[in-house]
C-alpha positions as CSV (number, residue, x, y, z in Angstrom):
1,M,91.6,63.5,135.9
2,S,94.4,62.4,138.1
3,T,93.7,61.8,141.8
4,R,95.8,65.0,142.6
5,L,94.0,66.8,140.6
6,Q,91.0,65.7,141.7
7,R,91.7,66.7,144.8
8,A,93.1,69.8,144.0
9,S,90.0,70.7,141.9
10,R,87.7,70.2,144.9
11,A,90.0,72.1,147.4
12,L,89.8,74.8,144.7
13,G,86.1,74.7,144.8
14,S,86.0,75.1,148.6
15,A,88.8,77.9,148.4
16,L,86.3,79.8,145.7
17,A,83.4,79.0,147.4
18,V,82.9,82.6,148.1
19,V,83.3,83.7,144.6
20,T,80.7,84.6,142.9
21,L,81.0,86.0,139.1
22,V,78.5,88.6,138.2
23,M,79.0,87.7,135.1
24,S,76.6,86.1,133.3
25,G,78.3,84.0,131.4
26,P,101.2,88.7,117.9
27,A,96.5,85.8,119.4
28,L,97.6,83.0,118.5
29,A,97.1,80.1,116.7
30,R,99.6,77.7,117.3
31,H,99.1,74.5,115.5
32,P,100.0,71.3,117.7
33,T,103.3,69.2,117.6
34,P,102.9,66.5,115.8
35,S,102.3,63.1,117.7
36,A,104.5,60.7,116.1
37,P,108.2,61.4,114.9
38,L,109.2,63.3,112.2
39,S,110.7,61.5,109.2
40,V,114.0,62.2,108.2
41,D,112.8,64.2,104.8
42,D,110.3,66.1,107.1
43,Q,113.6,67.2,109.2
44,I,115.4,68.0,106.4
45,F,112.4,70.1,104.8
46,I,112.1,72.3,108.0
47,K,115.3,72.9,107.6
48,L,115.1,74.0,104.0
49,R,112.5,76.5,104.9
50,D,114.6,78.1,107.7
51,A,117.5,78.1,105.1
52,A,114.7,80.2,102.6
53,R,114.1,82.4,105.6
54,D,117.8,83.0,106.3
55,N,118.2,83.8,102.5
56,D,120.9,81.3,102.5
57,P,120.6,79.8,98.9
58,A,123.6,77.7,99.4
59,R,122.6,76.2,102.0
60,A,118.9,75.9,100.9
61,A,120.3,74.1,97.3
62,R,122.2,71.6,99.6
63,L,119.3,70.8,101.5
64,A,116.8,70.4,98.7
65,S,119.7,68.1,96.9
66,L,118.9,65.6,99.9
67,I,115.1,65.3,99.2
68,P,114.2,65.9,95.5
69,N,110.9,63.5,96.0
70,Y,109.5,65.3,98.8
71,P,106.2,65.4,98.4
72,A,105.4,69.1,98.2
73,P,107.3,70.3,95.1
74,A,106.3,73.5,94.6
75,Y,107.5,74.6,98.1
76,L,110.8,72.4,97.5
77,S,111.4,74.9,94.4
78,Y,110.4,77.8,96.1
79,F,112.4,77.6,99.3
80,Q,115.7,77.4,97.1
81,I,114.6,80.4,94.4
82,K,113.3,82.6,97.2
83,P,117.0,83.0,98.7
84,R,118.4,84.3,95.6
85,L,116.1,86.9,95.5
86,F,117.2,88.9,98.2
87,T,120.4,89.5,100.4
88,G,121.4,88.1,103.8
89,A,120.0,91.3,105.0
90,G,116.7,91.2,103.6
91,H,116.9,93.6,101.1
92,P,115.7,93.0,97.7
93,N,118.8,91.9,95.0
94,P,118.4,93.4,91.5
95,D,120.8,91.4,90.1
96,A,118.7,88.2,91.3
97,P,118.1,85.7,88.3
98,D,114.5,86.0,86.2
99,A,114.7,83.2,84.7
100,P,113.9,80.3,87.5
101,V,111.4,82.7,88.5
102,L,109.0,82.9,85.6
103,S,109.6,79.2,85.0
104,F,108.4,78.8,88.4
105,L,105.0,81.3,88.2
106,Q,104.1,79.4,84.3
107,R,104.2,76.3,86.5
108,Y,102.8,77.0,89.3
109,D,100.3,79.8,88.3
110,G,97.0,79.7,90.6
111,Q,98.7,78.1,93.7
112,A,99.1,80.1,96.6
113,I,102.7,79.7,96.7
114,A,102.9,81.4,93.5
115,D,101.7,84.6,94.0
116,R,104.0,84.4,97.5
117,L,106.8,84.2,94.8
118,R,105.6,87.0,92.9
119,N,105.1,89.2,96.1
120,D,108.9,88.8,96.3
121,Y,110.1,89.4,92.7
122,L,107.6,92.7,92.4
123,R,110.3,93.6,95.3
124,V,113.1,92.9,93.5
125,L,111.2,94.6,90.5
126,G,110.9,97.7,92.4
127,A,114.4,98.1,93.9
128,R,115.6,97.8,90.0
129,H,113.1,100.1,88.8
130,D,112.0,98.0,86.3
131,W,108.6,99.7,85.7
132,P,107.4,98.0,82.6
133,T,108.0,94.2,84.2
134,F,106.7,94.9,87.5
135,D,103.4,96.8,85.9
136,S,103.0,93.3,84.5
137,Q,103.5,91.2,87.3
138,Y,101.5,93.5,89.7
139,A,98.6,93.0,87.8
140,R,98.9,89.4,88.1
141,F,99.6,89.7,92.3
142,V,96.3,88.7,93.8
143,L,96.8,89.4,97.6
144,D,98.4,92.6,97.1
145,D,98.9,92.7,101.0
146,D,102.9,94.0,100.9
147,A,103.5,97.6,102.4
148,Q,106.8,97.2,100.3
149,V,105.2,96.6,96.8
150,K,101.9,99.1,97.6
151,C,104.8,101.5,97.6
152,Y,106.6,100.3,94.5
153,A,103.6,100.4,92.8
154,L,103.2,104.0,93.8
155,E,106.5,105.0,92.6
156,S,105.8,103.0,89.1
157,R,103.1,105.3,88.5
158,L,105.5,108.5,89.8
159,A,107.8,107.3,87.0
160,R,105.0,107.4,84.2
161,G,104.2,111.5,85.5
162,E,101.0,110.9,87.6
163,N,101.1,112.9,91.1
164,V,101.0,110.2,93.8
165,A,101.7,112.6,96.9
166,D,98.2,112.1,98.1
167,A,98.0,108.5,97.9
168,A,101.5,108.3,99.4
169,R,100.3,109.9,102.2
170,A,97.7,108.0,102.7
171,Q,99.7,105.1,102.2
172,L,102.5,105.6,104.6
173,V,101.1,105.0,108.0
174,D,103.1,103.2,109.8
175,P,106.9,103.4,109.5
176,K,108.1,100.1,111.0
177,W,106.4,98.5,107.7
178,Y,108.2,100.8,105.0
179,G,111.4,98.6,104.3
180,D,113.2,99.6,100.8
181,G,110.3,100.0,98.9
182,C,108.8,103.1,100.7
183,V,111.6,104.4,102.1
184,D,112.6,104.6,97.9
185,L,109.1,105.6,96.9
186,I,110.0,109.0,99.8
187,T,113.1,109.7,97.9
188,A,111.6,109.8,94.9
189,L,108.7,112.1,95.9
190,Y,111.1,114.5,97.4
191,R,113.2,114.4,93.9
192,N,110.5,115.2,91.6
193,Q,109.1,117.8,94.3
194,Q,106.3,115.8,95.1
195,F,106.6,116.0,98.9
196,G,108.8,119.1,100.1
197,S,110.7,118.8,103.0
198,D,108.4,119.2,105.6
199,D,107.2,116.1,104.5
200,V,109.9,114.3,104.5
201,W,111.3,115.8,107.7
202,Q,107.5,114.6,109.6
203,L,107.9,111.2,108.4
204,I,111.2,110.9,109.8
205,R,109.6,112.4,113.1
206,Q,107.1,109.4,113.0
207,G,109.7,107.2,112.6
208,Y,111.6,107.8,115.4
209,E,108.4,108.7,117.5
210,Q,107.4,105.0,116.4
211,G,110.5,103.7,117.4
212,A,111.1,102.3,113.5
213,T,114.7,104.7,113.7
214,T,116.8,102.6,111.1
215,T,114.0,103.7,108.7
216,A,114.3,107.3,110.0
217,G,118.0,107.6,109.3
218,R,117.1,106.2,105.8
219,L,114.9,108.8,105.2
220,V,117.7,111.3,106.0
221,D,119.4,110.5,103.5
222,A,116.5,111.1,101.4
223,L,116.8,115.4,101.8
224,G,119.9,114.7,99.4
225,A,121.8,118.1,99.4
226,A,119.3,119.5,102.4
227,R,120.8,116.4,104.7
228,P,121.6,118.0,108.0
229,D,124.9,118.6,109.4
230,P,126.0,114.5,110.6
231,R,127.2,115.9,113.9
232,L,123.7,117.6,114.8
233,L,121.6,115.2,113.9
234,E,123.4,112.9,116.2
235,L,123.1,115.2,118.7
236,A,119.0,115.7,118.3
237,T,118.6,111.7,118.2
238,N,121.0,110.6,120.8
239,Q,121.6,113.7,123.0
240,P,118.6,116.2,122.7
241,R,118.9,118.0,125.7
242,L,122.6,119.5,124.2
243,L,121.4,120.3,120.8
244,L,118.6,122.4,122.5
245,A,120.7,124.0,124.9
246,K,122.7,125.2,122.2
247,G,120.1,127.4,121.0
248,I,117.9,127.6,117.7
249,P,119.5,129.3,115.3
250,L,116.8,130.9,112.2
251,D,117.3,128.5,109.4
252,S,114.7,126.0,108.4
253,A,116.8,123.0,108.7
254,S,117.7,123.6,112.9
255,H,113.8,124.2,113.3
256,Q,113.6,121.0,111.9
257,L,116.2,119.2,114.4
258,A,115.4,121.3,117.1
259,L,111.9,119.2,116.7
260,L,113.3,116.1,116.4
261,A,115.0,116.1,119.6
262,I,111.7,117.4,121.2
263,T,110.7,113.9,119.8
264,Q,113.6,112.1,121.1
265,L,113.1,114.1,124.6
266,A,109.9,113.3,125.1
267,A,110.2,109.6,124.1
268,G,111.9,109.8,127.2
269,D,110.5,112.1,129.8
270,P,107.1,114.2,128.0
271,Q,107.2,116.3,131.5
272,A,111.2,117.2,130.7
273,A,110.4,118.0,127.1
274,E,107.6,120.3,128.1
275,A,109.9,121.9,130.4
276,T,112.5,122.6,127.6
277,F,109.7,123.3,124.6
278,T,107.8,125.9,126.4
279,V,111.5,127.8,126.8
280,I,112.2,127.4,123.1
281,A,109.0,127.7,121.7
282,P,108.5,131.7,120.9
283,S,111.6,130.9,118.8
284,L,109.6,128.5,116.7
285,S,106.7,129.5,114.1
286,L,103.2,128.6,115.0
287,A,102.9,125.7,112.3
288,E,106.4,124.2,114.2
289,R,105.0,124.6,118.0
290,A,101.7,122.9,116.9
291,I,104.0,119.9,116.1
292,G,106.7,119.9,119.1
293,W,102.9,119.7,121.4
294,G,101.4,116.9,119.4
295,T,104.5,115.0,119.9
296,I,105.3,115.9,123.6
297,A,101.3,115.0,124.0
298,Y,101.5,111.6,122.1
299,Q,104.2,110.5,124.6
300,A,102.3,111.8,127.3
301,A,99.0,110.1,126.1
302,I,100.5,106.9,126.0
303,R,101.9,107.3,129.8
304,Q,98.2,108.6,130.9
305,L,99.9,111.6,132.2
306,P,97.0,114.5,133.4
307,G,98.8,116.9,131.4
308,A,98.1,115.0,127.8
309,V,95.1,116.3,126.5
310,N,95.9,120.3,127.5
311,W,99.2,119.4,125.3
312,Y,96.8,117.9,122.7
313,R,94.7,121.1,122.7
314,L,97.9,123.0,121.9
315,S,99.0,120.8,118.8
316,A,95.9,122.5,117.0
317,N,95.9,120.9,113.2
318,A,99.5,120.1,113.2
319,P,100.2,116.9,111.2
320,L,100.3,113.7,113.5
321,S,101.4,110.4,112.6
322,S,98.3,107.7,113.0
323,Q,98.9,106.5,116.4
324,A,98.7,110.0,117.6
325,Y,96.1,110.9,115.8
326,E,94.1,107.7,118.1
327,W,95.7,109.1,121.5
328,R,93.9,112.3,120.8
329,T,90.6,110.9,120.6
330,R,91.8,108.7,123.5
331,S,92.8,111.8,125.8
332,A,89.6,113.1,125.3
333,L,87.6,110.5,126.0
334,L,89.4,110.5,129.7
335,A,89.1,113.4,129.9
336,G,85.2,113.8,129.3
337,D,85.6,116.4,126.6
338,W,83.2,115.5,123.8
339,T,83.9,118.0,121.8
340,M,87.1,117.5,121.3
341,V,86.4,113.8,120.6
342,R,84.6,115.2,117.8
343,W,87.1,117.5,116.7
344,S,89.5,114.9,117.2
345,I,88.1,112.5,115.0
346,E,87.1,115.1,112.5
347,Q,90.8,115.5,111.8
348,M,91.9,112.3,111.1
349,P,92.6,111.0,107.7
350,A,90.0,109.7,105.9
351,A,91.1,105.7,106.4
352,L,91.2,105.9,110.1
353,R,88.2,107.6,110.7
354,A,86.5,105.1,109.1
355,Q,87.5,102.1,111.3
356,P,84.9,101.2,113.7
357,A,86.4,102.4,116.8
358,W,86.4,106.0,115.5
359,V,82.9,106.0,114.0
360,Y,81.5,104.6,117.5
361,W,83.0,107.4,119.5
362,Y,82.5,110.1,116.7
363,A,78.3,109.1,116.7
364,R,78.7,108.9,121.0
365,A,80.0,112.6,120.2
366,L,77.5,113.7,118.1
367,K,74.8,112.4,120.3
368,Q,76.0,113.7,123.0
369,S,75.9,117.6,121.2
370,G,72.2,116.9,120.8
371,E,73.0,115.6,116.9
372,V,70.7,111.8,117.4
373,M,69.7,111.6,114.3
374,A,73.2,111.9,112.7
375,A,74.6,109.8,115.8
376,D,72.1,107.0,114.9
377,Q,72.9,107.0,111.2
378,A,76.6,106.9,112.1
379,F,75.8,103.7,114.5
380,R,73.9,102.2,111.7
381,T,76.9,102.2,109.6
382,I,78.6,99.8,112.0
383,A,75.9,98.0,114.1
384,A,75.7,94.9,111.8
385,N,79.1,94.1,112.6
386,Y,80.1,91.1,114.9
387,T,82.9,92.8,116.5
388,F,83.4,94.9,119.9
389,Y,82.1,97.9,118.7
390,G,79.3,96.6,115.7
391,Q,78.2,95.0,119.2
392,L,78.2,98.4,121.2
393,A,76.2,100.2,118.0
394,S,73.9,98.0,118.1
395,E,72.9,98.7,121.8
396,A,73.5,102.2,121.3
397,L,70.5,101.9,119.1
398,G,68.2,100.2,121.4
399,G,68.9,96.6,120.3
400,Q,70.6,93.4,122.2
401,I,72.9,90.8,121.4
402,V,71.9,87.9,120.0
403,I,72.8,85.0,118.2
404,P,72.0,85.3,114.1
405,P,70.1,82.7,112.3
406,Q,72.2,79.1,111.9
407,T,72.6,78.2,108.4
408,R,72.9,74.2,108.4
409,V,75.2,72.8,105.4
410,T,74.7,69.2,104.6
411,D,77.4,66.4,104.6
412,E,77.4,66.5,101.0
413,E,78.4,70.1,101.1
414,V,81.4,69.2,103.9
415,E,82.6,66.3,101.5
416,R,83.1,68.5,98.5
417,A,84.8,70.7,100.8
418,S,86.9,68.0,102.2
419,R,88.2,67.0,98.6
420,I,89.6,70.9,97.8
421,P,93.2,69.8,97.0
422,G,94.6,72.8,98.6
423,F,93.6,71.2,101.9
424,E,95.5,68.2,101.8
425,L,98.5,70.2,101.5
426,A,97.6,72.6,104.2
427,K,96.8,69.8,106.8
428,R,100.7,68.2,105.8
429,F,102.2,71.2,107.0
430,Y,100.0,71.4,109.8
431,A,101.5,68.3,110.7
432,L,105.0,69.6,110.4
433,N,103.6,72.1,112.9
434,L,104.6,74.9,109.9
435,R,102.0,77.6,110.8
436,T,102.6,80.0,108.3
437,E,102.3,77.5,105.5
438,G,99.6,75.7,106.7
439,N,97.6,78.8,106.8
440,R,98.8,80.5,103.5
441,E,97.4,77.3,101.8
442,W,94.0,77.2,103.8
443,N,93.5,80.6,103.4
444,W,94.3,80.5,99.2
445,Q,91.4,78.0,99.1
446,L,88.7,80.5,100.4
447,R,89.3,82.9,98.2
448,G,85.6,83.6,96.2
449,M,83.6,81.0,98.5
450,T,80.3,81.8,99.0
451,D,78.9,81.8,102.8
452,R,77.5,78.2,102.6
453,Q,81.2,77.0,100.9
454,L,82.7,78.8,103.9
455,I,80.5,77.0,106.9
456,A,80.9,73.8,104.7
457,V,84.8,74.2,104.8
458,A,84.5,75.5,108.8
459,E,82.7,72.4,109.3
460,Y,85.1,69.9,107.7
461,A,87.8,71.7,109.5
462,R,86.0,70.9,112.7
463,R,85.4,67.3,112.1
464,I,89.3,66.9,111.4
465,E,89.8,69.2,114.7
466,L,91.5,71.9,113.3
467,Y,89.7,74.3,115.3
468,D,91.5,77.5,114.6
469,R,91.0,77.1,110.9
470,A,87.5,76.1,111.7
471,V,86.6,79.8,113.9
472,S,89.1,81.4,111.2
473,T,86.9,80.2,108.5
474,A,83.4,80.9,109.9
475,D,84.6,84.2,110.7
476,R,84.7,84.9,107.4
477,T,81.2,85.1,106.5
478,Q,79.0,88.0,105.6
479,A,75.2,87.1,105.5
480,E,75.0,83.5,106.7
481,H,76.6,82.3,109.5
482,D,77.2,79.4,112.0
483,F,77.9,81.1,115.1
484,S,78.2,77.6,116.1
485,L,81.3,77.0,114.5
486,R,82.9,80.9,114.9
487,Y,82.2,80.6,118.4
488,L,83.7,77.0,118.7
489,T,83.1,74.8,122.2
490,P,85.5,72.2,121.7
491,F,86.5,69.8,124.9
492,R,83.2,71.3,126.3
493,A,83.1,69.0,129.1
494,I,86.8,69.4,130.7
495,V,85.9,73.2,130.5
496,E,82.4,73.2,132.4
497,R,83.7,70.7,135.0
498,D,86.9,73.0,135.2
499,T,85.1,76.2,135.4
500,R,82.8,75.0,137.8
501,S,85.6,73.9,140.4
502,T,86.2,77.5,140.5
503,G,83.2,79.5,140.6
504,F,84.1,80.4,137.2
505,D,82.0,81.9,133.8
506,V,82.5,79.1,131.5
507,G,81.4,82.0,128.5
508,W,84.2,83.8,129.7
509,A,86.5,81.2,129.9
510,Y,85.5,80.0,126.3
511,G,85.9,83.4,125.0
512,L,89.7,84.0,126.8
513,I,91.0,80.6,125.0
514,R,89.3,82.1,121.8
515,Q,91.1,84.6,121.8
516,E,94.7,83.1,123.3
517,S,95.2,79.6,121.7
518,R,92.3,79.5,119.1
519,F,91.9,75.8,120.8
520,I,95.3,74.5,119.6
521,I,96.5,72.2,123.2
522,N,100.1,73.1,122.3
523,A,100.1,76.6,121.9
524,R,102.9,78.3,122.6
525,S,103.7,81.9,122.5
526,E,106.9,84.1,122.1
527,V,107.3,85.1,125.8
528,G,106.4,80.7,126.8
529,A,102.7,81.0,127.9
530,G,101.5,77.6,127.1
531,G,98.6,75.7,126.8
532,L,94.7,76.3,125.5
533,M,94.6,79.6,128.2
534,Q,98.4,80.5,127.6
535,V,99.4,80.2,131.0
536,M,102.8,81.4,131.8
537,P,105.4,78.7,133.6
538,N,105.8,80.7,136.5
539,T,102.1,81.8,137.1
540,A,101.6,78.1,136.8
541,E,103.5,77.3,139.7
542,M,102.4,80.4,141.9
543,V,99.0,78.8,140.7
544,A,100.0,74.9,141.4
545,K,101.4,76.0,145.1
546,K,98.0,77.4,146.1
547,I,96.0,74.6,145.2
548,G,98.4,71.3,146.3
549,L,98.7,70.3,142.5
550,G,102.5,70.3,142.9
551,T,105.4,70.6,140.2
552,I,103.8,71.5,137.1
553,S,106.6,70.8,133.9
554,R,105.8,72.0,130.4
555,A,104.2,68.9,129.1
556,R,101.9,68.9,132.2
557,L,100.7,73.0,131.7
558,N,99.9,72.0,128.1
559,E,97.6,69.0,129.6
560,L,93.6,70.1,129.4
561,D,92.6,69.6,132.8
562,T,95.8,71.2,133.9
563,N,95.9,74.1,132.1
564,I,92.6,75.1,132.4
565,L,92.1,74.8,135.7
566,L,95.3,76.8,136.2
567,G,94.0,79.5,133.9
568,T,90.7,79.8,135.5
569,Y,91.9,79.9,139.0
570,Y,94.1,82.4,138.1
571,L,91.9,84.7,136.0
572,S,89.3,84.4,139.1
573,M,92.1,85.4,141.8
574,I,93.0,88.4,139.6
575,Y,89.0,89.0,139.4
576,N,88.8,89.2,142.8
577,Q,91.9,91.5,143.2
578,L,90.7,93.8,140.3
579,D,87.6,95.1,141.7
580,R,85.2,92.1,140.5
581,S,85.7,93.8,137.1
582,A,85.5,91.9,133.8
583,V,88.0,94.7,132.1
584,L,90.1,95.3,134.7
585,A,90.4,90.9,134.9
586,T,91.0,90.1,131.5
587,A,93.6,93.1,131.1
588,G,95.6,91.6,133.7
589,Y,95.6,88.3,132.4
590,N,97.6,89.2,129.4
591,A,99.6,92.3,130.8
592,G,99.8,91.2,134.6
593,P,97.5,92.5,137.2
594,G,99.6,95.3,138.3
595,R,99.3,97.1,135.4
596,P,95.2,97.6,134.9
597,R,95.6,99.0,138.7
598,R,98.3,101.5,137.8
599,W,96.0,102.3,134.1
600,Q,93.2,102.7,137.0
601,A,95.1,104.6,139.1
602,N,95.3,107.1,136.1
603,L,92.1,107.9,135.8
604,P,91.0,111.3,135.9
605,R,87.3,110.4,136.6
606,P,85.0,107.7,136.5
607,V,84.3,106.1,133.2
608,E,82.7,103.2,131.1
609,G,84.5,100.1,130.7
610,A,84.3,100.8,126.6
611,I,86.5,104.0,127.5
612,F,89.0,102.1,129.8
613,A,88.9,98.9,127.1
614,E,89.8,102.2,124.2
615,T,92.3,103.8,126.6
616,I,94.8,100.7,127.5
617,P,98.4,102.1,126.7
618,F,99.4,98.9,125.3
619,N,98.4,97.8,121.7
620,E,98.1,93.6,122.4
621,T,96.0,94.3,125.5
622,R,93.6,97.0,124.5
623,D,92.9,94.8,121.3
624,Y,93.0,91.6,123.4
625,V,90.2,93.0,126.0
626,K,87.8,93.8,123.4
627,N,88.1,90.8,121.8
628,V,87.5,88.4,124.9
629,L,84.5,90.4,125.8
630,S,83.0,90.6,123.1
631,N,83.7,86.7,122.3
632,T,82.4,86.4,125.3
633,V,79.1,88.0,125.2
634,Y,78.5,85.7,122.0
635,Y,79.7,82.8,124.1
636,A,76.8,83.6,126.2
637,A,73.9,84.3,124.3
638,L,75.1,80.9,122.7
639,F,75.1,78.9,126.0
640,D,72.0,80.7,127.5
641,G,69.9,81.6,124.7
642,H,68.9,84.6,125.9
643,P,69.8,88.3,124.4
644,Q,72.7,89.5,126.5
645,S,74.1,93.3,126.9
646,L,78.2,94.0,126.5
647,T,77.6,97.7,128.0
648,E,76.6,95.9,131.3
649,R,79.2,93.5,131.1
650,L,82.0,96.5,130.5
651,G,80.3,98.1,133.6
652,Q,82.1,101.4,134.9
653,I,85.7,101.9,136.4
654,E,86.5,103.7,139.4
655,P,89.6,105.5,139.7
656,R,91.8,104.1,142.8
């Protein structure tokens, strides 16, 4: 540690003597940039990867010709074939050549990159409607993790005469991921009368509601001859007040446009939408009114407006987007209306209702109504999960958070893991800072492994200092575990020293680092945050001035000592500013301290910390808070050797 940093650390210790933490104690997994300069061939290979991503076949072919013997031949070929399968705009190219794809799939059968190309090829086959070839290739698609391919698979079944409407509704959850495949499926369902116009209009509204306006516009075309007048559609989407001021004719299409206009108006101003909708609602059917109130309620709920829960009550049994179903339940939680919490969760689609969050809150609602046995049965279904809601469910059953017995693997098992060929290619990609490719190769090797094998691989990753892979691999175990790998503690001497200088809880620091950077020193977020604790440059400058640390360059921000000192001091600052609440401070670290203060001000009543965490309006921050504090509890249990309580750590949040 530099002299200046030592002085800053000592000064910080004095400045924070009053800080006695009550805590007992889009995430990243960025790999460090290479320590040595890249070779010319490596630089060309990276440019080739970028050309493939840009779907530029001419540039890809030219770059590949410069490195014909590059030691990743499958990727060299893939990066030349892939851009021929798609247009520059990223749409499948129905005229793409088949021969190079089929040759590649045969040559590299069983490898991760072959499954990746098969994924790409399936999108082309789906766009062609070549269902026999699609079905043959789909049967060999191992990961099956592409929403568009899943939609094409349903369209293939539809082409064989199957009724796939219900399966399609279950698949069509988030319009941001529809792409060509799901738009094509919806068009085919409407054409084959398995979807009616109401189904399509519901998806159009959800597209606009969720900001997927391009997709929503394409879905309008799916209506064919029933497509609305383009001039009226333009008014509904861009000048909704003007359309609604014209009045609503009696025909169904006009009612659908009015509901779309309300969707758009609510997205900008839910209260104005409520005032307008109150006037026009008598002209609509009961079902249409429920839809309108549902869309207004959703926009009010994500803004935490007090009217949201009442408007949701008016939505009755209207079909909602998955996000709106969730926010109806969150609004009921904030209001303390446990009857509505229960009813709202019962109205969710089955797949959504099965998520641990809603299993937990449904069990809580059952318990509130006195159905203790049913509640406990629901809690038990998730209590074995080592997650935020698994922990809370375990405590609801009377348990405490403890570390499961450790499974130790032998050096021989670790040595066997180290010899798996795919890991060498993954390490090459990590050395080039090609995270996507590295993770693809690493994760591919983990398929079908036993818990012991996974633990051996995680230990191997720890030994070669691929800490994010160690954590990710150990996280996959089901029955046998090693939480010293799942909750890794690299750089412990430095973390403990610097957290002590701020009076900070080392378990909380590790819980945050695990979520922020997965222990990748040079982690860099899309918004510019850097280092283990993902400190923003402007935050670093502000904190450095307070503790006399001087100017902080980007390189210095990534230094372990500096980054941890700045991050822990900043979290200590906002912890004191935000009522010494772990929930508020963790939210403030991610979203800025002003936002949790505003969310706190919007509370209608005191709420338990778990409710506050679940009702954070930002998806990223909501998940972040739950993950960090879940991590923190396990780190505290590892460090202290004693049972822990997540419920106590979450505390209660008072309105302010």
